[in-house]
N, C-alpha and C positions, 0 to 999 in steps of 0.2 A: 523904612530902611531894610536892607537885606545884606546877606553875606558878611556878617560881623566877624572880624578877625581879632581874637584875644592875643595880646603881645606882652602880658605881664602876669605872673602868678604870685607876686609879693603880697603877703597878707596885709601889709600896711600901705601898699602903694598900687594904685591902678594906673598903669602906664598910659593906657589909652586904647582906642579901637579905630580901625579903618573900616569905613562902610561905603556901600555903593548906593547912590541916590536912585530910587525907583523911578523918579520922574525923568531922569536923563542917565542913560547907560554909560555916558562918557564922563560922568562926574564922580569923583571919589572924595569922601569927607574924612578928615583926620580929627578925631576928638582929642583934646588935650588931657593929660593925666590929672588925676585928683588925689589929694592926700586924705587919708583917714584921720579921725580925731586923735588916734594914738600916736600919730607921727610927731616927732620933736621939732620938725622943720615946718614952719608955717607956710601956707599957700603963697604968701607974698614973696617967698624966696624962689618961686618957680621962674622959669625963663620969661623974658619980656613978652613973648608972644603967648598970651593966655586965651586967645580966641581960637575958634575952630579954623583949621587950615583947609580951605576948599580948593581943589584942583579941577578946574573946568577944562577938560581935555579938548572939547569941541571948539573952545575959543583960541586954542593955540594956533599960531600962524605957522604950522609945519605940515608936512605931508603925512599921510596915514602911516607910511613906513617908519616915520621918526617919532611917533607918539610915545610918551613915556609909559612904561608899564607899572604895575603895582610895586614891583620889587625896587624900582628906582625911587618911587615915593618913600618907601620904607628906608632906603639908604639915606635919603635926604634927612629923614627924621633922626636916624641914628647919628649922623654927623652933627646935627643941631644940638643933640643932648649929650654928645661925647665930652665936651669941655665944661659945660656949665649945667650940671644936673644935680639933683638932690642925692643924699646918701642912698645906697642900694642900687644906683643906676648901672654899676658894672655888672651886677647880677642880671639886671633887666636886659642889658645889651646881649648877653649870652643867648637870650631867647629870640633875639631878632633874626638870628641865622636860620631859625626854623621857618620864618616867613619866606625866605628865599626859595624854599622847596615847594611853595604853593604853585599850582598850575598857572601858567602865563595866559593872559587874554589872547583870544584868537584874533588874527589880523585878516584883512581881505586880499592879501597877496596870493595869486594863483601859482601853483607849483608848475614849473616847466616840465613839459613832456620829454620823456627819453626818446632816443632815436628808434628804439624798438616799438614804442607806442606810436610814434609818428608813422612808421612803416605799416603798422597794423591799421591805422586810420586811413592811410592811402589805399591799402588793399580793400578796405570796406567801401570806400568811395568808388573805387573801380568796379566792385561787384554791384553796387547800387546803380551805377551808370549803365553797366551791361544789362541789368535786370530791366531798367526802364526802356532801353533800346530794344530788347527782345519783346517787351510788352507792346511797344509801338509797332514793331514789325508784325506781331501776331494780329493786332487790330487791323492793320492795313491788309494783311493776307485774308482775313475774314471778310472785310469789306469788298475786296476784289473777287473773292469766291462767291459772295452773295450777289454781286453785280453780274458776274458771269452766269450764275444760275438763273437770275431773273431774265437775262438776255436770252438764254437758251429756252426758257419757258415761253418767252414772247415769240421766239422764232418757231417753236413747236406749235404754239397756238395759231400762229399765222399760217403755218403749213397745212394744218388739218382743216382750217376754215376757208381754204381757197374754193372758189366756185368750180364745181365739178359738172361738166357738160359732155365730156367724152366718155363713152362706155368703156373704151379700151383701157383708159387710165385706172379703172377700178378693178381690172382683172388681176392685178398684182396682189390684191387682198383676198382673192377667191381660191378655194381649194376644191378640186373635184375628186370625189371618192367613188370607186367602183367595187361592186361585190366580188367575192372570190371567183365566180364563174366567168367574169370578164377580164380578170388580170391575165396579162401576157397574150391577150387576143389582138387581132389586127386593129380593132377599134381602139383598144387601150393605147397602143403605140402611136397610132395616127393622131389620136387626141392629145397625147403627151407632146408630140412635136408641134402641134398647132398652138396649144396653150403656152408652151415655153416661150414663144415669141413675145408674149405680153407679161411674162413674169408669174404666170399662174402655175400651180402645182397639180399633178395628177398622182394619186396614190391609192393603194388598196383601202377598203373600208376599215376604219379602226376607231378607237375611242378618241375623245377630244383632248387628252393629255391634261387631266386635272379638272377640266370643266365638266360639271354634271351633265350627263347625257339625258336628253328629254325622251329619247327613244332607246329601248333596250337593243343594243347592237346584236346580241346573241339571237334574239327573236327574229331580227331581220335576216341574219345568215341562215337561220333554220327554215326560212320560206323556200329556199332552193330555187329562187328566180333571180334574173339579172336586174340589179337595182343600181342606179346612179343617184348620188346625193351631193349636196354642196355644203361647204363650211366657209366661214368668213374669219379672216385674221383681224381681230378687233384691237385697234390701237388708240381709239378715242370713243367717248360716249357723248351723246347729244344732251345738252341741258335745255329743258323745255322753257324754264323761266328766263334764262339768259338768251335763248335762241342762238346758241353757238356750240361748236364742238369743243369738248374739254379733253386735251391729250392725256393719256394714261402713262404712268411710269412704266419703264420697260419690263419690270418684274410683274406688272399687272396685265401685260398683253396676254390674250388668250384666243382660243378658237371657239366660235359659236356656230352650231349647226343652223342651217337655213331651213325654212319650212317648206321646202320643195323637194320632191322625189320623182324619179323617172324609171319606168319599167321598160327595158329594152328587149324587143322581141324581133328575132330574125325570121326569114321565111320558113326555114326548117322548124324553128320553135313553134311557129303558128300552125304548121301542118300537124305537128305532134300534139299541140294543144286542142286541135279540132277533133281528136279522138283516135288518132293513129297510134299514139303511145299513151297507155293508161297511166303511166307514172308521171306524166307531165300534166299539171293542172291547166284547166281551160283559162282563157283570157278573163272571163268573169270571175273565176275563183282566185286568180292571181291579184286582180284589183281589189276584190273583196277582202282577202286576207291582209293585204297591205293597209287598206283603209281601216280595218279593225285595229291594227297596231298603232297607226298614226293618229286616228281621230278625225273629226270633221274639219278642223281648221287648217290642215295641211293641203298643199297643192300637189296633185299627182298627174304626171304626164305619162301617156302610153305611146311609145314610139315603135312603129312597125317598119322594119327595114327590108326592102326587096321582096315583100311577100307576094305581090301580084305575079311575079314571074314563076312562082312555084305551082300555080294552078290556073287553068283557063276555064274551069267548069263554072258556068254562070250561077248554078245553084249554090256552090260554095262561096262564090264572091258575094252573092246576095246575103248569105247567112252571116258572113263576116261583117258586112256593112251594117246589117241589122243589129248585130251584137255590139258593134262600136257605138252606134247611136244610143242603144239602151244603156251602155256603160256611162256615156256622157251625161245622160239625164239622171240615172240612178245614183252614180257614185261621184258626180260632179268632177269629171276629169277632163284633161285636154289630150286630144289625139293628134299625133303627127305621123304622116306617112312619108317615108323617104325611099329613094330608089337604090342607094348604095351607101358604102361606109363614108365616103367623102361628104355626102349630103348629111349623114348622121352627125359627123364631126362639126359641120357648119351649124346645125341646129343646136347642138350642145354648147358650142361656143356662144351663140346668140342668147341662149337661156342664161349662161354664166354672166354675160355682160349685162343683161337685164336685171339679174339679181344684184350685181355689183353696184349699179347706179340707183337701185330702187330707194334706199334710204334718202339719198340726196334729192330725188324727185319728190318724195313725200314732203320733205322739209320745204322745198321750193314752193310747193302748192299750198302750204300752210301760211305763206306770206301773202300780202295783198298783191294781186296780179298787176295793178297799175303802178307798182313800185318795184319793177324787176331790177335785178343786179345788172350792172353795165355789160352789155353784150355787143354794142355797136349797131344794133338794129333800130334803135330809136334815135331820131334826129332831134336836135335842139330847136326850139321855136325861134323865129326871127324877131317876133314882137311878143308883148305880154298876152295879147289875144291869141296869137298863134300857139304860144306855149300852153295856154289854158285848153285850147282845142285838142292838142296832142296828149295832154294829160288825161282828159276825159276819154279820149279814144282808146286808151290802154285798158279800160274796163271791158270784161268779157261781154260780147254781144252788143256792144255799143259802137256803132260805125262812126266814121269820120263825119258823115252827113248829120247824124243825130247829135254828135258833139257840137258841130257847127251851129245847129239850131238852138241848142241850149245857150251857147255863148252869144248868139245873136240877140236872144231875149234878155239875158241878164248882164251881158257886157264883161264883167269881171267876177272873179271868185269871191271877192268881198261882197259884192251885191247879192250873189247867190246865197252866201252864208247869212246875210242880213234877212233875206226872205225866209230862209229856214227858221231863223230865230222868231220871226213873227208868226209863222205857221205852226210852230211847235205847241204853244199853249192851246191852240184850237184842235190839235190832233191831226192836222192836215199835212204834216211833214212828209210821211212816206209817199203820198200820192200827189205831192205838189207839182211834180214835173210830168205827170201822166198826160196832161193835155197840151204839152208843148208841140207845136205844129212843125213838122219836118217837110220842107218844101221839096217838090219834085224836081226832076232834071230840067224840065222845060216849063215855060210859062203856062202852057195849056194843061199840064199834068196836075191832077188834083193832089194836094198834099195829104200826109197822114200824120197821126199823132204818136207821140212816144207812149208805149204801153205801160201798164201798171208794174210789170215785173222789172223793167228797166228803171222806172222811177224809184221803186223800193231799193233796188241795188245801189243806185246813186245815193239815196238817203243813208243807207247803212255805212257806205264808204266815207261820205263827207260829213255826216252829222252824228252817226251812231257812236255809242260809247263802249260797245262790247268788243273787246279785242279778239275774241274767239270766233267771231262770225266769219264763215268761209264764203268768200265771194267767188262764184263760178258761173 
């Protein structure tokens, strides 16, 4: 039992107590009063109800709001003892009023919200709704931005990985730089007009704008000779493992110097270089100085423009020719002779185009030649045998007649691969096709056999496992 409420302080009379049953919170127990031995009234004079009065609230067939509280139970007790009670009960009744001041049991009824509280709840709901809507819109915007970014990356990758076969299309990425002695010359302006047609730029020799220079530009200018060099506008890099171009972000675009330089010599410059002007270095000195700065890996071109019209002396002509041959052997240079400025512009344009397409040519050669990218030059076979013959004929130095002889002997590529499988354990795979007989054009013409080189080439292509083998 717990929560005992004392309702009498009479020294001779214990009016009773009200207790709460711990086994059931809804049950209150009223214990009847008892008389002490000093009392003159015997217990038999107590009210008829001498048993404990138990009020089981949970058994009442009423709503929770109508449940009697403790004060009501006390009031019922007061009424029961008001008319028929032992002496001293009036004094005891005076103490019952103190029970009314005890805390009332809590009920489960919820308090109704005020209008202000309802308005605040509505505002909170609206804010939560707006927050969820904003979050949904943010996620949708992020998904759309990511999708657009992926699409842009796909389009950029597709653009840089297009097949490049036209030299002119690569000139837009090439920049031609001329040394200070050639700026504002007739060659400079003629070349600028020519290259502008293809989107290429002509500019004075300068640094690469943040890209480390492999060659000291100040040393080049100090040579006091007419030099032309090339740079490439790099927007993508080639991935060797994936065998494809990877586009670079715009902020990573840069200029990369090419490994090719050209010394431009006019007829007057050549006359001065032959000794008529001691301040002008000879052709041999010009090439040697440039080679010393660049190193052995760079390509150097020596262009002579209109020099033959400056002298008709056979001795001088022979001397120049001998010097040019010596330079080609000694310094490993390329010599171009042109008659006028227009020819010089055409040569420079061709060199620019060759440099522009050079990376794409190298990449194309690194792939198997019999699997070229679609160009329209290879026709599809009409039958399986015809297709097999055309496939074999794509190999370098393997003619259609040789391909036809192989197909005639083995029939299908499946049969050929089966024979390779049988010959491999014996080590005969590379030379398995060396003795294939290639019939002549007429019945009287003696046939020949496929040589060892072609047999080994076919073996590496069809049966080899080394992806880095270059078939040429």
